[in-house]
C-alpha positions in Angstrom: 19.6 -21.6 -21.1 16.8 -19.4 -20.0 17.4 -17.6 -16.7 15.1 -18.7 -13.9 12.8 -16.0 -12.6 13.0 -14.8 -9.0 9.9 -14.4 -6.9 9.0 -12.8 -3.6 5.8 -14.1 -1.9 4.6 -12.7 1.4 2.1 -14.4 3.7 3.2 -17.7 2.3 3.5 -19.9 5.3 0.2 -21.6 4.6 -3.0 -21.2 2.5 -3.1 -19.3 -0.7 0.4 -17.8 -0.4 2.0 -21.2 0.2 0.2 -22.6 -2.8 1.3 -19.7 -5.1 4.9 -20.2 -3.9 4.7 -23.9 -4.5 3.5 -23.5 -8.1 6.1 -20.8 -8.8 8.8 -23.1 -7.4 7.5 -26.1 -9.4 7.8 -24.0 -12.6 11.4 -23.3 -11.8 11.2 -19.9 -10.2 13.5 -19.2 -7.2 11.3 -18.0 -4.3 11.9 -15.7 -1.3 9.1 -17.0 1.0 7.8 -14.8 3.8 5.5 -15.3 6.7 5.1 -13.5 10.0 5.5 -16.8 12.0 9.0 -18.2 11.9 7.8 -21.8 12.4 5.5 -21.6 9.4 8.2 -20.0 7.3 10.7 -22.8 8.1 8.2 -25.6 7.5 7.1 -24.1 4.2 10.7 -23.7 3.0 11.5 -27.2 4.0 8.5 -28.6 2.1 9.0 -26.6 -1.1 12.7 -27.3 -1.1 11.9 -31.0 -1.3 9.1 -30.6 -3.9 10.0 -27.8 -6.3 12.5 -27.1 -9.1 13.5 -23.6 -7.9 15.4 -22.8 -4.8 13.5 -21.4 -1.8 14.8 -19.1 0.9 12.8 -18.1 4.0 12.4 -14.6 5.4 10.3 -14.5 8.5 8.9 -11.2 9.7 6.2 -8.5 9.4 5.6 -7.9 5.7 4.6 -4.3 6.4 8.0 -3.5 8.1 10.3 -1.7 5.7 13.4 -3.5 7.1 11.8 -6.9 6.4 10.8 -5.7 2.9 14.4 -4.6 2.3 15.7 -7.9 3.6 13.5 -9.8 1.1 14.7 -7.6 -1.8 18.4 -8.1 -0.8 17.9 -11.9 -0.3 16.5 -12.1 -3.9 19.3 -10.0 -5.4 22.2 -11.4 -3.4 21.2 -15.1 -4.0 19.6 -15.0 -7.4 20.5 -11.7 -9.0 17.1 -10.2 -9.7 13.5 -9.6 -8.7 11.0 -10.6 -11.4 7.7 -11.7 -9.8 6.2 -10.3 -6.6 3.1 -11.4 -4.7 2.0 -9.0 -1.9 -0.2 -11.6 -0.3 0.3 -10.9 3.5 -2.8 -9.5 5.1 -5.0 -9.6 8.2 -8.7 -9.7 8.8 -10.1 -8.1 12.0 -13.8 -8.6 12.2 -16.0 -6.1 14.0 -19.2 -4.1 13.8 -18.8 -0.8 12.1 -20.5 1.1 15.0 -18.0 -0.3 17.5 -14.9 -0.7 15.4 -11.8 0.7 17.1 -9.3 3.1 15.6 -6.5 0.7 16.7 -8.0 -2.2 14.7 -8.6 0.1 11.7 -5.1 1.3 11.6 -3.6 -2.2 12.0 -5.7 -3.5 9.0 -4.6 -0.6 6.9 -0.9 -0.9 8.0 -0.6 -4.6 7.1 -3.0 -4.8 4.1 -2.3 -1.4 2.5 1.0 -0.1 3.7 2.8 -3.4 3.5 1.5 -4.0 -0.1 2.3 -0.5 -1.1 5.9 -0.5 0.2 6.7 -4.0 -1.2 5.3 -2.9 -4.6 7.3 0.3 -4.5 10.6 -1.4 -3.5 10.2 -4.1 -6.1 9.3 -1.7 -8.8 12.5 0.3 -8.1 14.6 -2.8 -8.5 12.7 -3.8 -11.7 13.3 -0.3 -13.1 17.0 -0.7 -12.6 17.0 -4.1 -14.1 15.3 -2.8 -17.3 13.7 -6.1 -17.9 10.2 -5.4 -16.5 8.4 -7.7 -14.1 5.1 -8.7 -12.7 3.5 -7.7 -9.4 0.4 -9.3 -7.9 -1.8 -7.8 -5.1 -4.2 -10.0 -3.1 -7.6 -8.4 -2.8 -10.9 -10.0 -1.9 -14.5 -10.3 -3.1 -15.4 -8.1 -0.1 -13.9 -5.2 -2.2 -16.9 -5.8 -4.6 -19.8 -6.8 -2.4 -20.9 -5.9 1.1 -20.0 -8.4 3.8 -21.1 -7.9 7.5 -18.4 -6.9 10.0 -15.7 -6.3 7.4 -16.0 -2.6 6.6 -12.3 -1.8 7.3 -11.0 -5.0 5.6 -13.2 -4.4 2.5 -11.9 -0.8 2.3 -8.3 -2.0 2.4 -8.9 -4.6 -0.4 -10.8 -2.1 -2.6 -7.8 0.2 -2.3 -5.4 -2.5 -3.4 -7.4 -2.9 -6.6 -7.2 0.8 -7.3 -3.5 0.7 -6.6 -3.1 -1.9 -9.3 -5.1 0.2 -11.7 -3.4 3.5 -10.9 0.1 2.2 -11.2 -0.4 1.4 -14.9 0.4 5.0 -15.7 3.8 4.9 -13.9 4.9 1.3 -14.3 3.6 0.1 -17.7 6.2 2.2 -19.5 8.9 0.3 -17.6 7.5 -3.0 -18.6 6.2 -3.7 -15.1 2.7 -5.2 -14.9 0.6 -4.9 -11.7 -2.6 -6.9 -11.3 -4.8 -8.1 -8.4 -6.7 -11.3 -7.6 -9.9 -11.2 -5.5 -10.6 -14.6 -4.0 -14.0 -15.6 -2.7 -14.6 -18.3 -0.1 -11.6 -20.5 -0.1 -10.7 -23.7 1.8 -7.6 -22.9 3.9 -6.2 -23.9 7.3 -8.1 -20.9 8.8 -11.5 -21.4 7.2 -11.6 -25.2 7.5 -11.3 -24.7 11.3 -15.0 -23.9 11.0 -16.7 -27.3 10.5 -19.7 -25.7 8.7 -17.6 -23.5 6.3 -17.5 -25.9 3.3 -21.1 -26.8 3.6 -22.3 -23.2 4.0 -20.3 -21.8 1.1 -21.1 -24.8 -1.2 -24.7 -23.7 -0.9 -24.0 -20.0 -1.6 -21.6 -20.5 -4.5 -23.1 -21.0 -8.0 -20.4 -23.5 -9.0 -21.4 -25.6 -5.9 -18.2 -25.4 -3.8 -15.8 -22.9 -2.3 -12.4 -22.5 -4.0 -9.4 -24.6 -3.2 -6.1 -22.9 -2.7 -5.0 -24.4 -6.0 -7.9 -22.7 -7.8 -6.6 -19.3 -6.5 -3.0 -20.1 -7.1 -3.6 -21.2 -10.7 -5.0 -17.8 -11.5 -2.2 -16.0 -9.6 0.5 -17.8 -11.4 -1.1 -17.1 -14.8 -1.1 -13.4 -14.1 2.5 -13.5 -13.1 3.5 -15.4 -16.2 4.5 -14.3 -19.7 1.2 -15.8 -20.9 -0.4 -12.7 -19.3 2.2 -10.3 -20.7 -0.5 -7.9 -22.1 -2.6 -7.8 -18.9 -2.0 -5.0 -16.4 -4.2 -2.9 -14.1 -6.8 -5.6 -13.8 -8.5 -7.5 -10.9 -9.5 -11.1 -11.5 -12.4 -12.3 -9.2 -12.1 -16.0 -8.4 -15.3 -16.9 -6.5 -17.2 -19.5 -8.3 -19.7 -16.9 -9.4 -20.6 -15.7 -5.9 -20.4 -11.9 -6.6 -22.8 -12.3 -9.5 -25.6 -13.1 -7.1 -24.0 -12.3 -3.7 -26.2 -14.1 -1.2 -24.7 -13.6 2.3 -24.7 -16.8 4.4 -24.8 -14.6 7.5 -27.7 -12.3 6.6 
């Protein structure tokens, strides 16, 4: 019988991260599910435990904290024996005009989006190296890494850096059989974005395919890149935006 894969997914209490965790669990992967908010973690674990084929264990905490990262790694190994698939999805968005943007906000965006993803990738790759069976790591970028978007200069920098991390790590990790890719979602209907009653209407007009993405649209691409079907893909970023970056009209211009 083929061994089930073991996944770590951060920022998975809701939205894109939750849907990625759901699809991995439905495919039979065991999942360590992380979110900063304990209530969201617990609710997500309970939901996926009822629905999925794989087992799901929660680990609430700051995904940029080294102790939380180590806890996720240990939970995966102690309960399931390995780390095979990793999704560094946790991130924050702090809007603000470039001319007035504070150093505190800048450092917090970089800490969560960059440092957290870097450290989780590093810790996971160390384990995968010891396992000698390779693995797949996915970083969550954004279309803002490709096109200008008002009041998101720091956020866009952090996302562009993640794409370069995926590309750069090919030299060091590909010889170990470890693949690192990124996804760059565009406008997506999540709990956060749908709190704006005009969001879907606005982005439907701006998106060539006529609608913003669903979380399932993003998760389908993520799970593909983590799967053996993408075994010859590494160092790449897949933009999932319904064609928006091809024409890039800003709804706020």
